[in-house]
N, CA, C and O atoms as a CHARMM CRD file, in Angstrom:
* protein
*
  308
    1    1 MET  N     39.13400  44.64200 134.88000 PROA 1      0.00000
    2    1 MET  CA    40.43000  44.38700 134.35800 PROA 1      0.00000
    3    1 MET  C     41.27900  45.76100 134.75700 PROA 1      0.00000
    4    1 MET  O     40.86300  46.90300 134.55900 PROA 1      0.00000
    5    2 ALA  N     42.53300  45.41900 135.35000 PROA 2      0.00000
    6    2 ALA  CA    43.28100  46.53000 135.58200 PROA 2      0.00000
    7    2 ALA  C     44.11000  47.10800 134.31200 PROA 2      0.00000
    8    2 ALA  O     44.45800  46.39300 133.37200 PROA 2      0.00000
    9    3 SER  N     44.34600  48.32400 134.39800 PROA 3      0.00000
   10    3 SER  CA    45.01300  49.00300 133.37300 PROA 3      0.00000
   11    3 SER  C     46.49600  48.70700 133.29000 PROA 3      0.00000
   12    3 SER  O     47.10200  48.36000 134.30400 PROA 3      0.00000
   13    4 ASN  N     47.11000  48.83100 132.11100 PROA 4      0.00000
   14    4 ASN  CA    48.57800  48.62400 132.02400 PROA 4      0.00000
   15    4 ASN  C     49.09600  49.94800 131.94000 PROA 4      0.00000
   16    4 ASN  O     48.91500  50.69500 130.97800 PROA 4      0.00000
   17    5 ARG  N     49.78200  50.24100 133.02700 PROA 5      0.00000
   18    5 ARG  CA    50.45600  51.66900 133.10800 PROA 5      0.00000
   19    5 ARG  C     51.58100  51.87900 132.12300 PROA 5      0.00000
   20    5 ARG  O     51.93300  52.99800 131.75000 PROA 5      0.00000
   21    6 SER  N     52.19100  50.61400 131.67400 PROA 6      0.00000
   22    6 SER  CA    53.27500  50.73900 130.85500 PROA 6      0.00000
   23    6 SER  C     52.98800  50.75300 129.41000 PROA 6      0.00000
   24    6 SER  O     53.84400  50.83400 128.52900 PROA 6      0.00000
   25    7 ASP  N     51.69000  50.66600 129.23500 PROA 7      0.00000
   26    7 ASP  CA    51.29100  50.73300 127.67000 PROA 7      0.00000
   27    7 ASP  C     51.46800  52.02700 127.19500 PROA 7      0.00000
   28    7 ASP  O     50.90100  52.97700 127.73400 PROA 7      0.00000
   29    8 PRO  N     52.33800  52.17300 126.05500 PROA 8      0.00000
   30    8 PRO  CA    52.67800  53.41500 125.36700 PROA 8      0.00000
   31    8 PRO  C     51.39700  54.19300 124.72700 PROA 8      0.00000
   32    8 PRO  O     51.35500  55.40700 124.52700 PROA 8      0.00000
   33    9 ARG  N     50.45300  53.34200 124.47100 PROA 9      0.00000
   34    9 ARG  CA    49.16800  54.19500 123.92100 PROA 9      0.00000
   35    9 ARG  C     48.47500  54.87800 124.99200 PROA 9      0.00000
   36    9 ARG  O     47.66300  55.74400 124.66600 PROA 9      0.00000
   37   10 VAL  N     48.69100  54.59300 126.39200 PROA 10     0.00000
   38   10 VAL  CA    48.09500  55.35800 127.30500 PROA 10     0.00000
   39   10 VAL  C     48.59100  56.69300 127.51800 PROA 10     0.00000
   40   10 VAL  O     49.79000  56.66600 127.79600 PROA 10     0.00000
   41   11 THR  N     48.13500  57.76900 127.48900 PROA 11     0.00000
   42   11 THR  CA    48.68000  58.99000 127.66900 PROA 11     0.00000
   43   11 THR  C     48.58800  59.50200 129.06600 PROA 11     0.00000
   44   11 THR  O     47.53100  59.54000 129.69600 PROA 11     0.00000
   45   12 SER  N     49.94000  59.95900 129.59800 PROA 12     0.00000
   46   12 SER  CA    49.90600  60.34400 130.98300 PROA 12     0.00000
   47   12 SER  C     49.67900  61.83200 131.01700 PROA 12     0.00000
   48   12 SER  O     49.86500  62.51800 130.01200 PROA 12     0.00000
   49   13 TYR  N     49.28600  62.32800 132.14400 PROA 13     0.00000
   50   13 TYR  CA    48.89100  63.74600 132.34800 PROA 13     0.00000
   51   13 TYR  C     49.49000  64.20400 133.68800 PROA 13     0.00000
   52   13 TYR  O     49.60300  63.37300 134.58900 PROA 13     0.00000
   53   14 PRO  N     49.87000  65.43600 133.86900 PROA 14     0.00000
   54   14 PRO  CA    49.67400  66.51600 132.79000 PROA 14     0.00000
   55   14 PRO  C     50.75200  66.45300 131.86400 PROA 14     0.00000
   56   14 PRO  O     51.81400  65.89600 132.13900 PROA 14     0.00000
   57   15 ARG  N     50.48200  67.08500 130.61900 PROA 15     0.00000
   58   15 ARG  CA    51.40500  67.23900 129.42000 PROA 15     0.00000
   59   15 ARG  C     51.56000  68.68000 129.23000 PROA 15     0.00000
   60   15 ARG  O     50.68500  69.50800 129.48600 PROA 15     0.00000
   61   16 LEU  N     52.80600  68.95000 128.73400 PROA 16     0.00000
   62   16 LEU  CA    53.07700  70.40800 128.31700 PROA 16     0.00000
   63   16 LEU  C     53.16300  70.32200 126.70700 PROA 16     0.00000
   64   16 LEU  O     54.01600  69.69800 126.07500 PROA 16     0.00000
   65   17 HSD  N     52.15600  71.04100 126.20700 PROA 17     0.00000
   66   17 HSD  CA    52.09100  71.24900 124.72000 PROA 17     0.00000
   67   17 HSD  C     52.87600  72.47700 124.32400 PROA 17     0.00000
   68   17 HSD  O     52.61600  73.56700 124.83400 PROA 17     0.00000
   69   18 ILE  N     53.82500  72.32500 123.43100 PROA 18     0.00000
   70   18 ILE  CA    54.60400  73.50900 122.89600 PROA 18     0.00000
   71   18 ILE  C     54.34500  73.94800 121.50700 PROA 18     0.00000
   72   18 ILE  O     54.37600  73.07000 120.64400 PROA 18     0.00000
   73   19 GLU  N     54.09000  75.18400 121.14900 PROA 19     0.00000
   74   19 GLU  CA    54.11000  75.57500 119.73000 PROA 19     0.00000
   75   19 GLU  C     55.15600  76.56700 119.63300 PROA 19     0.00000
   76   19 GLU  O     55.16700  77.50000 120.43600 PROA 19     0.00000
   77   20 MET  N     56.10300  76.45600 118.66500 PROA 20     0.00000
   78   20 MET  CA    57.26100  77.26600 118.41100 PROA 20     0.00000
   79   20 MET  C     57.37800  77.78100 116.94100 PROA 20     0.00000
   80   20 MET  O     57.24300  77.07400 115.94200 PROA 20     0.00000
   81   21 ARG  N     57.60400  78.89700 116.95600 PROA 21     0.00000
   82   21 ARG  CA    57.48600  79.81300 115.71800 PROA 21     0.00000
   83   21 ARG  C     58.79000  80.64500 115.57200 PROA 21     0.00000
   84   21 ARG  O     58.97500  81.60100 116.32400 PROA 21     0.00000
   85   22 ARG  N     59.71200  80.30000 114.60800 PROA 22     0.00000
   86   22 ARG  CA    60.81100  81.14600 114.27200 PROA 22     0.00000
   87   22 ARG  C     60.52800  82.39600 113.66700 PROA 22     0.00000
   88   22 ARG  O     59.95200  82.50300 112.58400 PROA 22     0.00000
   89   23 LEU  N     61.05400  83.63900 114.57300 PROA 23     0.00000
   90   23 LEU  CA    60.68000  85.00300 114.05600 PROA 23     0.00000
   91   23 LEU  C     62.00400  85.49700 113.22500 PROA 23     0.00000
   92   23 LEU  O     61.93300  86.37900 112.37000 PROA 23     0.00000
   93   24 SER  N     63.00400  84.94500 113.51400 PROA 24     0.00000
   94   24 SER  CA    64.28300  85.41100 112.69900 PROA 24     0.00000
   95   24 SER  C     65.38000  84.20000 112.91200 PROA 24     0.00000
   96   24 SER  O     65.11400  83.14900 113.49400 PROA 24     0.00000
   97   25 GLU  N     66.54900  84.50100 112.38900 PROA 25     0.00000
   98   25 GLU  CA    67.61000  83.53200 112.55400 PROA 25     0.00000
   99   25 GLU  C     67.97500  83.24100 113.93100 PROA 25     0.00000
  100   25 GLU  O     68.39800  82.12700 114.23900 PROA 25     0.00000
  101   26 THR  N     67.83000  84.22200 114.81700 PROA 26     0.00000
  102   26 THR  CA    68.29200  84.08200 116.21600 PROA 26     0.00000
  103   26 THR  C     67.08700  84.00600 117.16300 PROA 26     0.00000
  104   26 THR  O     67.29400  83.52700 118.27800 PROA 26     0.00000
  105   27 ALA  N     65.78600  84.44400 116.83100 PROA 27     0.00000
  106   27 ALA  CA    64.73700  84.51900 117.72600 PROA 27     0.00000
  107   27 ALA  C     63.66100  83.60900 117.50500 PROA 27     0.00000
  108   27 ALA  O     63.18800  83.50200 116.37400 PROA 27     0.00000
  109   28 ILE  N     63.18300  82.87700 118.55200 PROA 28     0.00000
  110   28 ILE  CA    62.01800  81.98800 118.33000 PROA 28     0.00000
  111   28 ILE  C     60.93100  82.36100 119.38400 PROA 28     0.00000
  112   28 ILE  O     61.24300  82.75600 120.50800 PROA 28     0.00000
  113   29 LEU  N     59.81500  82.23800 119.02800 PROA 29     0.00000
  114   29 LEU  CA    58.44500  82.50800 119.93700 PROA 29     0.00000
  115   29 LEU  C     58.01500  81.08700 120.39300 PROA 29     0.00000
  116   29 LEU  O     57.90300  80.08500 119.68800 PROA 29     0.00000
  117   30 VAL  N     57.81800  81.20600 121.59700 PROA 30     0.00000
  118   30 VAL  CA    57.12500  79.86300 122.31100 PROA 30     0.00000
  119   30 VAL  C     56.03800  79.97900 123.08900 PROA 30     0.00000
  120   30 VAL  O     56.04200  80.75300 124.04600 PROA 30     0.00000
  121   31 ASP  N     55.04000  79.27200 122.79500 PROA 31     0.00000
  122   31 ASP  CA    53.78700  79.23500 123.56000 PROA 31     0.00000
  123   31 ASP  C     53.66000  77.83800 124.15500 PROA 31     0.00000
  124   31 ASP  O     53.98800  76.84500 123.50600 PROA 31     0.00000
  125   32 GLY  N     53.17800  77.76900 125.40900 PROA 32     0.00000
  126   32 GLY  CA    53.13000  76.43800 126.03500 PROA 32     0.00000
  127   32 GLY  C     51.81200  76.38900 126.82500 PROA 32     0.00000
  128   32 GLY  O     51.41400  77.30900 127.53900 PROA 32     0.00000
  129   33 TRP  N     51.16500  75.20200 126.62200 PROA 33     0.00000
  130   33 TRP  CA    49.84300  74.85200 127.36200 PROA 33     0.00000
  131   33 TRP  C     50.01800  73.65000 128.18800 PROA 33     0.00000
  132   33 TRP  O     50.49600  72.59800 127.76300 PROA 33     0.00000
  133   34 LEU  N     49.58200  73.86800 129.46900 PROA 34     0.00000
  134   34 LEU  CA    49.61100  72.62300 130.26700 PROA 34     0.00000
  135   34 LEU  C     48.21500  71.92100 130.03100 PROA 34     0.00000
  136   34 LEU  O     47.18200  72.53700 130.29400 PROA 34     0.00000
  137   35 ILE  N     48.18600  70.76400 129.58600 PROA 35     0.00000
  138   35 ILE  CA    47.13100  69.84200 129.27000 PROA 35     0.00000
  139   35 ILE  C     46.82600  68.89000 130.46800 PROA 35     0.00000
  140   35 ILE  O     47.60400  67.99900 130.81000 PROA 35     0.00000
  141   36 GLU  N     45.72300  69.12700 131.03500 PROA 36     0.00000
  142   36 GLU  CA    45.57500  68.20700 132.26500 PROA 36     0.00000
  143   36 GLU  C     44.43600  67.07400 131.84900 PROA 36     0.00000
  144   36 GLU  O     43.93700  67.14100 130.72600 PROA 36     0.00000
  145   37 THR  N     44.08800  66.16900 132.65200 PROA 37     0.00000
  146   37 THR  CA    42.99600  65.20400 132.41200 PROA 37     0.00000
  147   37 THR  C     41.82500  65.72100 131.84700 PROA 37     0.00000
  148   37 THR  O     41.38900  66.79700 132.25700 PROA 37     0.00000
  149   38 LYS  N     41.24200  65.08100 130.93400 PROA 38     0.00000
  150   38 LYS  CA    39.95300  65.44500 130.08500 PROA 38     0.00000
  151   38 LYS  C     40.16500  66.53600 129.30000 PROA 38     0.00000
  152   38 LYS  O     39.23900  67.26900 128.95400 PROA 38     0.00000
  153   39 GLY  N     41.54800  66.74800 128.91700 PROA 39     0.00000
  154   39 GLY  CA    41.67200  67.66900 127.81800 PROA 39     0.00000
  155   39 GLY  C     41.70300  69.20900 128.20900 PROA 39     0.00000
  156   39 GLY  O     41.85500  70.10400 127.37800 PROA 39     0.00000
  157   40 VAL  N     41.54900  69.39800 129.49600 PROA 40     0.00000
  158   40 VAL  CA    41.48300  70.71900 130.02900 PROA 40     0.00000
  159   40 VAL  C     42.94400  71.28300 129.86000 PROA 40     0.00000
  160   40 VAL  O     43.94400  70.66800 130.23000 PROA 40     0.00000
  161   41 GLY  N     42.95600  72.48900 129.27400 PROA 41     0.00000
  162   41 GLY  CA    44.47800  73.29400 129.16300 PROA 41     0.00000
  163   41 GLY  C     44.28100  74.62500 129.59000 PROA 41     0.00000
  164   41 GLY  O     43.21900  75.24600 129.62100 PROA 41     0.00000
  165   42 ARG  N     45.53300  75.04300 129.95200 PROA 42     0.00000
  166   42 ARG  CA    45.68600  76.55300 130.16400 PROA 42     0.00000
  167   42 ARG  C     47.00500  76.96400 129.80600 PROA 42     0.00000
  168   42 ARG  O     47.93200  76.15700 129.86800 PROA 42     0.00000
  169   43 SER  N     47.19200  78.23800 129.40600 PROA 43     0.00000
  170   43 SER  CA    48.53300  78.81600 129.01000 PROA 43     0.00000
  171   43 SER  C     49.31800  78.95700 130.19500 PROA 43     0.00000
  172   43 SER  O     48.84200  79.44300 131.22100 PROA 43     0.00000
  173   44 VAL  N     50.62800  78.51200 130.09800 PROA 44     0.00000
  174   44 VAL  CA    51.59500  78.51600 131.19300 PROA 44     0.00000
  175   44 VAL  C     52.85600  78.97300 130.78600 PROA 44     0.00000
  176   44 VAL  O     53.73100  79.14600 131.63400 PROA 44     0.00000
  177   45 LEU  N     53.09400  79.22200 129.42400 PROA 45     0.00000
  178   45 LEU  CA    54.52900  79.73000 128.94100 PROA 45     0.00000
  179   45 LEU  C     54.34600  80.36300 127.66200 PROA 45     0.00000
  180   45 LEU  O     53.74400  79.86300 126.71200 PROA 45     0.00000
  181   46 ASN  N     55.00100  81.69800 127.70000 PROA 46     0.00000
  182   46 ASN  CA    55.11100  82.62300 126.68000 PROA 46     0.00000
  183   46 ASN  C     56.38900  83.17200 126.65400 PROA 46     0.00000
  184   46 ASN  O     56.76200  83.87300 127.59400 PROA 46     0.00000
  185   47 TYR  N     57.09400  82.94900 125.71800 PROA 47     0.00000
  186   47 TYR  CA    58.57700  83.17900 125.79500 PROA 47     0.00000
  187   47 TYR  C     59.20200  83.43800 124.39100 PROA 47     0.00000
  188   47 TYR  O     58.99900  82.62700 123.48700 PROA 47     0.00000
  189   48 CYS  N     59.96900  84.56600 124.19000 PROA 48     0.00000
  190   48 CYS  CA    60.73000  84.82700 122.88600 PROA 48     0.00000
  191   48 CYS  C     62.17300  84.97200 123.22700 PROA 48     0.00000
  192   48 CYS  O     62.62800  85.73000 124.08400 PROA 48     0.00000
  193   49 GLY  N     62.83100  84.17300 122.47200 PROA 49     0.00000
  194   49 GLY  CA    64.52500  84.51200 122.73000 PROA 49     0.00000
  195   49 GLY  C     65.03900  83.31600 121.79100 PROA 49     0.00000
  196   49 GLY  O     64.35300  82.79300 120.91300 PROA 49     0.00000
  197   50 SER  N     66.18100  83.01600 122.07500 PROA 50     0.00000
  198   50 SER  CA    67.13200  82.02600 121.30500 PROA 50     0.00000
  199   50 SER  C     66.64700  80.66500 121.42100 PROA 50     0.00000
  200   50 SER  O     65.86900  80.47400 122.35600 PROA 50     0.00000
  201   51 MET  N     66.94400  79.62900 120.64700 PROA 51     0.00000
  202   51 MET  CA    66.44700  78.30600 120.83500 PROA 51     0.00000
  203   51 MET  C     66.92400  77.73300 122.10500 PROA 51     0.00000
  204   51 MET  O     66.15800  77.12300 122.85100 PROA 51     0.00000
  205   52 GLU  N     68.17600  77.91500 122.37200 PROA 52     0.00000
  206   52 GLU  CA    68.84700  77.43400 123.61000 PROA 52     0.00000
  207   52 GLU  C     68.00900  77.90800 124.85000 PROA 52     0.00000
  208   52 GLU  O     67.57100  77.09700 125.66700 PROA 52     0.00000
  209   53 GLU  N     67.83300  79.09100 124.93700 PROA 53     0.00000
  210   53 GLU  CA    67.05500  79.70300 126.04300 PROA 53     0.00000
  211   53 GLU  C     65.70200  79.12600 125.98000 PROA 53     0.00000
  212   53 GLU  O     65.21300  78.79400 127.05900 PROA 53     0.00000
  213   54 ALA  N     64.96700  78.93700 124.84700 PROA 54     0.00000
  214   54 ALA  CA    63.60300  78.45900 124.77300 PROA 54     0.00000
  215   54 ALA  C     63.52100  76.96500 125.38700 PROA 54     0.00000
  216   54 ALA  O     62.57000  76.60500 126.08000 PROA 54     0.00000
  217   55 ARG  N     64.61100  76.13500 125.06200 PROA 55     0.00000
  218   55 ARG  CA    64.59400  74.88600 125.49500 PROA 55     0.00000
  219   55 ARG  C     64.74000  74.87000 126.99700 PROA 55     0.00000
  220   55 ARG  O     64.06800  74.06700 127.64400 PROA 55     0.00000
  221   56 ASP  N     65.53700  75.66800 127.57400 PROA 56     0.00000
  222   56 ASP  CA    65.75200  75.91100 129.03400 PROA 56     0.00000
  223   56 ASP  C     64.34500  76.19600 129.62200 PROA 56     0.00000
  224   56 ASP  O     63.99700  75.61500 130.65000 PROA 56     0.00000
  225   57 GLN  N     63.54700  77.05700 129.01000 PROA 57     0.00000
  226   57 GLN  CA    62.32400  77.61200 129.60400 PROA 57     0.00000
  227   57 GLN  C     61.33400  76.47500 129.49200 PROA 57     0.00000
  228   57 GLN  O     60.49200  76.31400 130.37600 PROA 57     0.00000
  229   58 ILE  N     61.40400  75.67600 128.43100 PROA 58     0.00000
  230   58 ILE  CA    60.33300  74.63400 128.35700 PROA 58     0.00000
  231   58 ILE  C     60.73900  73.55600 129.30700 PROA 58     0.00000
  232   58 ILE  O     59.83400  72.88700 129.80600 PROA 58     0.00000
  233   59 SER  N     61.97300  73.29900 129.62300 PROA 59     0.00000
  234   59 SER  CA    62.47700  72.23600 130.63000 PROA 59     0.00000
  235   59 SER  C     62.05300  72.71600 132.02900 PROA 59     0.00000
  236   59 SER  O     61.53400  71.88000 132.76900 PROA 59     0.00000
  237   60 LYS  N     62.23600  74.08400 132.50500 PROA 60     0.00000
  238   60 LYS  CA    61.76200  74.54300 133.55700 PROA 60     0.00000
  239   60 LYS  C     60.29400  74.58900 133.84500 PROA 60     0.00000
  240   60 LYS  O     59.79300  74.35400 134.94500 PROA 60     0.00000
  241   61 CYS  N     59.64800  74.91400 132.74600 PROA 61     0.00000
  242   61 CYS  CA    58.12900  74.97200 133.02600 PROA 61     0.00000
  243   61 CYS  C     57.69700  73.39500 132.95300 PROA 61     0.00000
  244   61 CYS  O     56.74500  73.16700 133.69900 PROA 61     0.00000
  245   62 ALA  N     58.08000  72.46400 132.36600 PROA 62     0.00000
  246   62 ALA  CA    57.68900  71.09200 132.58300 PROA 62     0.00000
  247   62 ALA  C     58.07600  70.62100 133.98400 PROA 62     0.00000
  248   62 ALA  O     57.31600  69.84400 134.56200 PROA 62     0.00000
  249   63 SER  N     59.07800  70.98700 134.51000 PROA 63     0.00000
  250   63 SER  CA    59.52100  70.56700 135.90300 PROA 63     0.00000
  251   63 SER  C     58.57600  71.24800 136.86800 PROA 63     0.00000
  252   63 SER  O     58.19300  70.58400 137.83200 PROA 63     0.00000
  253   64 LYS  N     58.11700  72.60100 136.71300 PROA 64     0.00000
  254   64 LYS  CA    57.44800  73.31800 137.68700 PROA 64     0.00000
  255   64 LYS  C     55.99100  72.55900 137.83200 PROA 64     0.00000
  256   64 LYS  O     55.43800  72.43100 138.92500 PROA 64     0.00000
  257   65 TYR  N     55.46100  72.08900 136.64000 PROA 65     0.00000
  258   65 TYR  CA    54.09000  71.72000 136.84400 PROA 65     0.00000
  259   65 TYR  C     54.09100  70.11200 136.80100 PROA 65     0.00000
  260   65 TYR  O     53.00200  69.54200 136.73500 PROA 65     0.00000
  261   66 GLY  N     55.36400  69.31400 136.84100 PROA 66     0.00000
  262   66 GLY  CA    55.44100  67.94500 136.78700 PROA 66     0.00000
  263   66 GLY  C     54.83700  67.45000 135.60100 PROA 66     0.00000
  264   66 GLY  O     54.12800  66.44700 135.68000 PROA 66     0.00000
  265   67 ALA  N     55.03100  68.05100 134.44900 PROA 67     0.00000
  266   67 ALA  CA    54.51100  67.61500 133.30000 PROA 67     0.00000
  267   67 ALA  C     55.47600  66.99000 132.17100 PROA 67     0.00000
  268   67 ALA  O     56.62100  67.38800 131.95800 PROA 67     0.00000
  269   68 LYS  N     54.82100  65.93500 131.47500 PROA 68     0.00000
  270   68 LYS  CA    55.69000  65.26500 130.44200 PROA 68     0.00000
  271   68 LYS  C     55.77800  66.16000 129.06700 PROA 68     0.00000
  272   68 LYS  O     54.80100  66.76300 128.62400 PROA 68     0.00000
  273   69 CYS  N     56.80500  66.16700 128.57800 PROA 69     0.00000
  274   69 CYS  CA    56.91700  66.96300 127.18900 PROA 69     0.00000
  275   69 CYS  C     57.80300  66.31600 126.39500 PROA 69     0.00000
  276   69 CYS  O     59.00800  66.53600 126.51800 PROA 69     0.00000
  277   70 ASP  N     57.35600  65.50600 125.55300 PROA 70     0.00000
  278   70 ASP  CA    58.06400  64.69200 124.57100 PROA 70     0.00000
  279   70 ASP  C     58.12600  65.35100 123.24200 PROA 70     0.00000
  280   70 ASP  O     57.59900  66.45300 123.08500 PROA 70     0.00000
  281   71 ASP  N     58.80300  64.67600 122.17800 PROA 71     0.00000
  282   71 ASP  CA    58.92200  65.24700 120.82500 PROA 71     0.00000
  283   71 ASP  C     57.54800  65.50800 120.21800 PROA 71     0.00000
  284   71 ASP  O     57.35700  66.54300 119.58000 PROA 71     0.00000
  285   72 GLU  N     56.55600  64.57500 120.40300 PROA 72     0.00000
  286   72 GLU  CA    55.28500  64.63200 119.87400 PROA 72     0.00000
  287   72 GLU  C     54.41600  65.84100 120.35000 PROA 72     0.00000
  288   72 GLU  O     53.47100  66.27100 119.69000 PROA 72     0.00000
  289   73 ASP  N     54.86000  66.41000 121.68900 PROA 73     0.00000
  290   73 ASP  CA    54.28900  67.43600 122.31900 PROA 73     0.00000
  291   73 ASP  C     54.64400  68.85600 121.70600 PROA 73     0.00000
  292   73 ASP  O     53.98700  69.87200 121.93500 PROA 73     0.00000
  293   74 ILE  N     55.81500  68.79200 120.86500 PROA 74     0.00000
  294   74 ILE  CA    56.30700  70.08000 120.41200 PROA 74     0.00000
  295   74 ILE  C     55.96100  70.21900 118.95600 PROA 74     0.00000
  296   74 ILE  O     56.19700  69.31400 118.15600 PROA 74     0.00000
  297   75 VAL  N     55.39700  71.36100 118.61600 PROA 75     0.00000
  298   75 VAL  CA    55.04800  71.65000 117.21300 PROA 75     0.00000
  299   75 VAL  C     55.92000  72.98100 116.76700 PROA 75     0.00000
  300   75 VAL  O     55.84100  74.01800 117.42500 PROA 75     0.00000
  301   76 VAL  N     56.75900  72.86800 115.59500 PROA 76     0.00000
  302   76 VAL  CA    57.40900  73.83900 115.16200 PROA 76     0.00000
  303   76 VAL  C     56.93700  74.37200 113.86800 PROA 76     0.00000
  304   76 VAL  O     56.97000  73.68700 112.84600 PROA 76     0.00000
  305   77 ASN  N     56.49900  75.59000 113.90000 PROA 77     0.00000
  306   77 ASN  CA    56.00000  76.18300 112.50400 PROA 77     0.00000
  307   77 ASN  C     56.84600  77.06200 111.87000 PROA 77     0.00000
  308   77 ASN  O     56.52500  77.55800 110.79000 PROA 77     0.00000
């Protein structure tokens, strides 16, 4: 049976997993991991700056690796 690529339950790879931690009112620490097939991951983004700059860095990183990064891929602590 052929797989249904439009099925939202199927996870596409690579994915960019992001963990963000607020350090102060103006600074946020961002760690990003590129998750490839079979759950293999590697660190590809470490950044500290403003939220606006962090969003830009995340976008650039996702584009660089051709990775998906949706809301469920971002964890804010």
